[in-house]
N, C-alpha and C positions, 0 to 999 in steps of 0.2 A: 662574262658579258651576257645580259639577259636577252638582248635583241640583236639579231643578225640581219642585215639587209642584203639580199641576194638579187642580183640583176641577171636574169637568164635571157640572153639575146639570141634569137633564132634568125636574125636578119644578116644579110651580107652587104657591107658598105663598100662601094667602089670609089676609091680615091684616085684622082688623076690630076695631071698638070701641076705637080708640086715639086718640080725640080729645083734644086738649090745649087747654085754655083756650077757652071759648065764652061765650055769653051767660049760661048757667046757672052756669058755673064761671069767674068772672073771675080775672085775675092768674095764669093757669096752674095754679090749684088743683085738687086731686083731688076734694075734697068741699066743697060750699058750700050749706049748708042753714040753716034757722032755729035749729037747736040745735047744729050742728057745722060747723066749717071746718077743712079740712086742706090746707095749702099747703106740704107738705114737699118738700125737694129742689128748690127754685125759686130764681130770681135776685132775689127781693124784697130791696130794700135799705132798706125801711122797713115798719112795720106798716100794712097797708091801713086807710085811714080809713073805708071803706064797709062794714066788718064789721057783720053783723046784731047789734043790741044784745041779742038774745035767746039768743045762743049759750051753750052750757054747756061745750063742748070746743073748744080752739084748738090746732092743731099747726103750728108754724112751724119744725120741726127742719131743719137743714141748709139754711138760707136764707142770705142775704147781708146780714143786718141789721148795720149798723155802729154804731148807737146806739139807745138806748131813751129816749124823752122822756116827760114827765109826761102829755101828752095821748094817748099811744099806746093806753092801755087805759081811758080815762075813761068810755067809753060801755058797757063790758062789765061791768056790775055783777053780772050773774048767772053770770059765768064760774066754773067749778069745776075745770077741768083746763087746764093751760098747759104746752106742750112747747117749750122754746127751746134744746134741745141742739144742738150742732154749729153754732151761728150765729156764734160768734166775734165778738160785738159788743165794741166798744172803749170805749164810754162808756154809763153808766147814770145818768140824772139823778135826783137825790134826790126821793123821793116818787112814782116811776114806778108803783109797785104799790099806791098808797094806796087806789085805788077798788075793788080786787079783794078786797072784804071777805068774799066767799063762796068764794074760791079754796081748794081742798082739796089739789090735787096740782100741784107745780111741779118741772119737770125743767130744770136748768141745767147738765147735764154737758157736758164737753168744750168749754168756752168760754174757758179761760185766765183765769178770774176770779181776781183777787187780793183781798186783805183789804179794800182801800179800796173797791172796787166792791161787795163784798158788803154793807157797812154801808148802802149806798144802796138795797138791795133789801128788807131785812127790817124796815123801819121800821113797817110796818102790814100784817100778814097774819094776822089773828086766827083764821081758820078753817083754816089750813094744817095738814094731817095728814101728807102725804108730801112729802119734800124730797130731791132727788137732786143732789148737788154733786160727783160723781166726776169725776176727770180734769180738775182745774183747778189753780190755783196758790195755793191757800190755805195759809197758814203758821202762823197762830195761832188756836187755839180757846180762848176764855176765857168768863167768866160773862156777857159782854155779846154774844157772837157770836150766840146763839140766844135771847137774853133775852126777847123779846116773843112767841116762838113756843111758847105754852104747850100747844097742842093737838097737837103733833107726835107721831105714832105710829111713823113710819118715817123714818130719817135715813141717808143714804149719803154719807160723806165719803171714800170710797176713792180711792186713786191721786192723792193730793196729796202734800204734804211738811210735814205739820202737826206742831206742838208743842202738846201738850194741857196747858192751864193748869188751875189750881185751880178746881173747881166749874163746869167747862165745861157740864155737863148738869144742874146742880142745879135749874134752872127747868123741866125737862121731865119732870114726874112721870109723864105718860101715855106716854112713849116706850117702845115695845115691841121694836123691832128697830133695832139700831145696827150699821152696817158701817163699820169703820175699817181695812180691809185695805190693804196696800201703801202705807204712809205713812212708813216708816223711823222709827217711834216707838220710842224706847229705854227710856222709863219712863212711868209714869202717876202722877199725884198721889193722895195718900190720899183726899182729898175730891174726888170726880168726879161722883157721881150723887146724885139726890134721895134722902133717907133712906128714903122709902117708894116707891121706883122700881117701875114696872110692867114693867121690861125683861124680855123673854122670850128674846131672841137677841142675843148679843154676839159679833161677829166681829173678832178682833184678829190674824188670820193675816197672814203675810208682812210682819212688822215686825222690830224688833231687841230685843224684850223678853227679859229674863233672869229668873233664879230669884227675885229680890227682889220682882217684881211679884205673884207668887202668894202671897207671904208677908205682904202688907200687909193688916192686919186691917180697918181702916176702909173700904178700897176695896171689899170684897166684902160688908160687913155689911148693906147695904140692898137687896141683890139677891135677896130671898127668893123671887121668882117666876121667876128665871132658869131656863130649861130647856136651852138649848144654848150651850156655850162653845167657841169655836174659837180656839186659840192655835197652830195649825200654822205651820210655816216661821218659827220664831223661834230663840232661842238658849238654851233651857232645857237644863240638863245634869243636875242632881239636884233635880228639882222638889219643893218642900215647900209644901203647901197650908196657908193660914192657918186658925186655929181658927174664924174666922167662916164658913168653908165649911159648918160644921155647920148654919147657918141656911138654907142653900140646899136646902131640902127638896123642891124641884121639879126640880132639876138631873138630867137623864137622858141627856145626850149630851155627851161631851168629845172634841174633836179635838186631838191633840198630835203628829201625824205630822210628819216632816221637821224635827225639832229636833236637838239634840245630846245627848239623854238617854243617860246611861251607867248610872245606877243608879236602880232603882225600889224604894225602901225602905218597909217596912211602916209605920214610925213617921211617915213623911212623908205617908202616904196616909190615916191614921186619920180626919182631919176629913171625908173624902169618904164615909165608911162609912154615914152617916145618910141620904145622898142615894140616891134610887132610880135609880142609874146603869144605863141600858139599853145604851148604845153607848159603847165605849171604843176609840178609834182611835189606835194607837201605832206604826204602820208607818214604815219609813225612819228608824230610830233605832239608834245603835250601842250597844244595851243589853247590858251584860256581867253585870249583877246584877239579878235579878228575884226578890225574896224570897218565901218561902212564906207563906201565910196571906192574901195580898191578895185573890186570886180567891175564897178561901173566904168572905170577908165581903161580896163584891159579889153578894148573893143575887138581885138583880133583873137581872143582866147577861144581855143577849140577843145582843149582837154584840161580839166581841173580835178585833181585827186586830193581829197581831204580825208582819205580813209585812215582809220586808226588814230584820229585826232580826238581831242576832248573839247571841241568848241561847244559851248553851251547851246542848248536848243533854242533859247530865246534869241541869240545872236544869229544863228542860222536862218531863223524865220525872217530876219531883216535883210541879210545879205544875198540870199539865194534869188529873190526877184530881180536883183541887179543883173543877173545873167541874161536878161531879155535883150540887153544892149550889146551882147557878145555874139560870136559865131559858134557857141558851144555845141560840141558833138558828143563828148564823153564826159560824164560827171559821176564822181564817186565821193561819198561822204559818210561819216558816222558821227552821231551826236554824243554830246556829253549828257550829264544828268538832266532829267526832265522829260515830260511827255512831248513827243514831236508829232504834231498833227499835219497830215498831208491832204491837201485838196487841190482843186484846179487853180488856186491862186498862189500856191507855194512856189512854183517855178515861173509863173507867168506864161508868156508865149515863147516857147522854144521850138520853133519849127525844124531846126536843123539837128535836134538831139537824136542821137542814134543809140547810145548806151547809157543806162542809168543804174547805179548801184547804191542802194541805201542799206547798209549792213550793220548789224549789232546796234540798232537804235531802238528807242522806245516808241515805235510806231504801233498803234493799236487798231486803227480803223482805216480802211481804204474806201474813200467816199466816191460818189458817182462822178464820172467825167474827170477822173484824176489827171490824166495826161491828154485831154481831148485835143490840145493844140500841137502835140508832138506826133504827127502822123508818120514820121520817118523812123520812129523808135523800133529797133530790131532786137534789143536785149534789155530785159528788165529783171534786176536781181533785188529781191526784198527778203533775203534770208536772215535768220537769227534776229528777228525782231519779236514783238509781242502781239502780232496781228491776230485778232480773234474774229473780226467782222469785216466782210468784204461785200460792198454793195453790188447789186445785180448789174449795174452799169459802170462799175469801176474801170473796166478796160475798154470802154467805148472809144472808138476812133483809132484803135491800134491795129489797123489792118495789116501793117508790115511787121508786126512783132514775130520774131523767130524763136526766142528763148525766154521762158518765164520761170523764174526761180523763186519759190515760196517755201523753201525748206526751213525747218526749225522755227516754227511759229506756234501759235496756240489756236489754230483753225479747227473748229469742231464741225461746222456745217458750211456748205457752199450752195448758193442759189443754182437752180438747174441750168439757167441760161448765162451764167457769168462768163463762160469762155466762148460764147457764140461769136463775138466780134473778131476773134483771133483766127482768121482764116488761114494765115500763113504760118502758124505755130508748128514747130517741129520738135521742140523739147519742152516738157513740162515736169517740174520737180515739186511734188507735194509731200515729200518725205518728212518724217519727224514732226508730225502734227498730232491732232487728236481726232482724226476722221474715223469714227467707228463704223459708219455706213457710207456707202457711195451711191448716189442716185443713178439709176440706169440711163438717165438722159443727160448726165453731166458733161460727157465728152462728145456728144453727137455732132457738133459742128466742126470738130478738129480733123478735117479730112487729110491734112498733110502731116499729122503728128507721127514722128519716128520713134521717139523715146518718151516713156512715161514712168515716173518713179512714185510709188505709193508706199514705200517701205516705212517701218517704224510708226505705224498709226493705230494699231490695235483693231484692225478690221477683222471681223469674225466671218462674214460671208459676203458674197458679191452676186449680183443678179447676172443671169446668162446674157442679157442684152447689153451689158455695160460697155463692152468693147466691140460689139458688132457694128460694122460700118467703118471702122478705123482701118481701112485697107492699106495704109502706109505704115502702120505701127510695126516696128521691128524688135524693139527691146522693151521688156516689161519687168519692172522690179516690184515684187510683192513680199519681199523679205521682212522679217521681224514684225509679223502680224499674228493673228490668232486663227488662221484658216485651219479647218479640220478636214477639208477635202478640196481638191482642185477641179472637181467635176463641173463647177459653174464658170470656170475660166474659159470662155469661148473667144478666141482671138486667132482666126485662121492665118493671118499674115505674120504673126509674131515668130521670130526666129530664135530669140533668146529670152528665157524667163527665169527669174530667181525666186524660189519659194523657200529659201533658207530661213531657219529659225521661226517656224510657225508651230502649229499644234497638230501636225499630221502624224498619226500613229499607225495608220494602215493605208497602203496604196492598193486600189482595187481596179479591176478591169473597167475600161471606159472612163477612167478618171481624166484621161488626156485626149478624149475624142475631139475636143474643140481646138487642139493645138497641132494640127496636122503638118504644118511647115516648120516645126520646131527643129533647130539645129543644136542648141545648147540648153541643158536643163540642170539646175542646181537645186537639190533638196537637202542641203547640209543642215545638220543640227536640229532634227525634228523629233528625236526620241522614237523614231519609227522602228517597229519590230517586225512587221509583216508586210511582204509584198506578194500579192497573189500572182500566180502564173499568168503570163501574157498581158500583164498590166500595161506594158509599153507597146503593145502591138500596133497602135495607131501612129506611132512615132517613127515611121519608116525613113525619115530624113535626118533623124537625130545623129549627131556626130560626137558630142561630149555629154557624159552623164556623171554627175557628182552626187554620190549617196553617202559621203563621209559623215562621221560624227553622228551616227544614229545608234539604234540598238539592235541591228540586224544580227541574228545568231546563226541563221542557216540560209545559204544560197540554195533555194529550192529548185527543183527540176523545171526547166523551161521558163525561169523567171524573166529572162531577157529575150525571149522569142519575139521576133519582129524587128529587132534593132540591127538590121543588116549593115547599116552605114556607120555605126558607132566605132570610133577609133580610140577614144580615151574613156576608161571606166575607173572611177575612184570609189573604193569600198573601205578606205582607211578609217581608223578610229571607230570601228564597230566592235561587236562582240561575236564575230564570226567564229564558230567552232566546227562547222560542218559545211561541206559543199557537196550537194547531192549529184548523182549522175545527171548529165545534161544540164548542169547548173548554168553553163554559159552557152547553151544551145542557141544558135542563130547569130552569134556575133562574128560574122564572116570577115569583117575588115578591122577587127580589133588590133591595135598596135601597142597599147599600153594599158596594163591592168595593175592597179595598186591595191594591195591588201596589207593593212597594218593592224594586227589583232593578236589574240591569244589562240591562234589556230593550232589545234593539236591533232585533229582527226579528219582525214579526207578519204572518202570511201574508195576512190581509185583515182590516181593522179592523171591517168589518161583521160578520164571524164572531166577533170578540172581544166585541162588544156585543150580538149577537143572543141573545135569551133565548127560544128555542123558539117563535119566531113572534109572541110577544107582548112588547112592550117596555114595562115599567113605569117609573115614575119611578126613576131610578138615579143614585146618587152614586158616581162612579168616582174614587178617589184613586190616582194613579199617580205614583210618585217615580222618575224615570228621568233619563238625560242630557238635555241641552237640547232636542234634537229627539226628541219622544216616539215618533213612528211612522216607519218606513221601509217604504213600501208602494207599490203601483202606483196608476195613475190612478183617479179616482172611478167612471168608467163601467165596468160589467161586463156580460158577456153573460148572458142569462136562462137559458141551458142550457150544458152542457158539463162538462168535468172541471177540477179544480183542478190546480195545478202539481204537487202531490205524487201526482196520479193519483186522488184521491178524488172522488166525485161529490157533488152536492148544491149548494144555493145558497150555503153558506159556502165561501169561498175560491175563487170562480170565476176563471177565467183572465181576465186583463185584456185589453182591446182593444189593438190595436197602437198604436205610438207616434204614428201620424198622426192618430188620433182625438183625442188630447189631452184626455181627461176626458169626452168624449162616448161613448156606447155604449149597450148594452142590446139589445133586439130586440123585434119585434112578436110578436103571438101566434102567427104562423105561422113564427117563427124568423128572419125577415128583419131586418136591421139598419135602424135609423132613424138615419141619419147626422145629426149635429148635434143629437141629442135625448138628454137625460139620462134614464135609466130607473131605476126602483127595482130594486135587486139581488135583492129577495125575490120580488115579484110580477110584475116586468117592466113595470108601468104607467108610462107617460111622466110625468115630473115637469115639467109645462109651466110651473110657477111659478118655476123655477130657470133662470138663464141657463146656456148651454152652457159658457162660459168664465167662471169665477169669479175674482175678484181676490184672494181670501183663502180659506184652508182653513176649512170650517165644517161644522156638522151640518145635515142636511136630513131633513125628515119627509115620508114618502109620504102623500099625501092619501087614498089608497085603503085601504092596509093599516096605516097609522100606524106603519110601521117607520122607525127612525132609522138613518141611515148617514152617513159622512163624504164630503164632496166636497173633493178637493184642488185647490188653485189650480194654474194652469199651471206656475208656478215650482216648486212643491213636487213636482208630478208629474215634471218633468224631473229634479229632484234625486233623487227616489226611484228612477226607472228607471236613472239613471246609477249610483247606489250598488249596485243589485242586479246590474247588469252587471259592475261591478267585483268584486263578491263571487264571481260565477260564474267570472271569469277569475283568481281568486286574488289580486286586488289589494285591499289593505286600507288604510284611512287610517292615517297615523301618529298615534300617541296624542298628545293634547295635552300640552304641557309641564307639569311639576310646578308647583303654585302656589308663588309667592314668599312669603316670610315677611312677615307684616304686623306692623310694630312697634306695641307698645301705646301708647295715648294717654298722653302725659306732661303 
């Protein structure tokens, strides 16, 4: 294997409070009290017989119960809540739950229950209000399935494969919420609910229902209290609502997204006009005809979602002004073929509009006073259009706008004052346009701006004054542009900046002088080969630095000086072949260092791991060829010069080969033969043998410095390899890996 990932953790983790199963919590249970027992995720193969008779809640989910017997719950007459989900029991004895006369909530989801087992469960649960049967193997629902459960208010039968029979819920007059999603139901009987049903929410999504279901008069006649109807993910094409929908005077939310609706005709919608419809969700439908007059009659409408539909632009131009007669607050739409022009007459007067999304449409121009009458608008999304021109007064009157999203358009220039009216704006996205230059006055009025994205624009340079005065700006995205230097980016308040995928080849001192409050910096993928010493000296608050996917070959001495608060440093996917002494000098709080490269030579490993005299807990992730380090023996002199001529304790000259891992020196400079010494302070490490059998880390008792001690064998190998390198001899590369045939 070419690459080995080694995680060297020098931290101590204290784990406490993880006791499992004791005198207070028998059977490995998490909770065992007079009123509640929780034995979830255990290996229990039967219901404990010593359960307190006073408990109100019992949780046995994800246990290994194979069967439920009559005596399992005999003593639990006060029990109100029982969770048996994920238990996968195979047998339920008839009358098992007879004693649970006070049970209100029962969860039997994900058990593989079939119809035969179910009839052994519901024989006597008179107080049951909530029943969850999702993800089982139920196939038939008829008048006897829930016949004795007259107090049910919530029923979940989702993710089964049921066929709904006549009058399946006729006995559940108090049922308020019914979930039958994901059952492959193709039709519903005309008589299904109690004539005076109290049903409030009906979820029939992700089935195979067709237009005939909505047209059944008797089916809907008794649902006078229904508020939410979800028939998304079915097969409706030209929906026609039965006349009995006129009785649904409480219906306020209809979900019909992801169907096959092609035509929305006025005459088919008339029965809905008596209902106070607030939310109408029609996204992801291939609508080709949306007749005029429908929106005009939905006077209570607050949310209309026509996203991902194909309504022709010409039709939208006619129906959108009808929204003036509604109480619309949230509007989303996408147009079909044809240019869609937006001006101050497109929507009319919509004073209550708060969120507007026009996505993936052929909008090309934003004219003046576009939404002058929508002063309460807080979110405007105009992404993935063809906008190329924006009038200077396009956003006039939008003093409350908080989010403006102009991503993925064709904007090349912007008027200097175009954003001046947006006094409350906190998020501005101009990414994926063609803004080659940015006017230094463009953002001057955005005093509350928190996030700004200018990525993927081809910007070459930026004026120093561009972000000056934006004292609330925290996150700045300049990725995927053509910046060759970061020196002109002056944004004192910014805490996170992304300069990934630009044209930075060199980082120099003072490049980041204008980013003094920076906490996170990403310079990924810039083909950067050189970073001058002390480049990051101004970034004293920086905590995360990502330099991955560049061309850095050498971690030079004092490259990271000044980064005292950095905890995460990523140098992966570079061409690092050498780390000079004091390469990581100054990184006092480093916790994670990631290097993935063809690293072969490190001048001295203690210089690699030295963090300016103080070694914190450090996680070093190095992905390199099989032998991680090629270096000299573990003993080093306490003074002298390094091989490259530099002085200091990092990269000290190794002792001669005769010492074989011993070395160091006393305080007077004399050698103590046969004695291993700390390469930092020179103190003898008396607790370590001179000759070690395996390479390992050693901690100095005096200064608490960590360094590596090589075994005699590794020392010989290391010296031999370095000698071969000096003489120009190199190892032959290993052979190419053979093809491994797939398992057949």
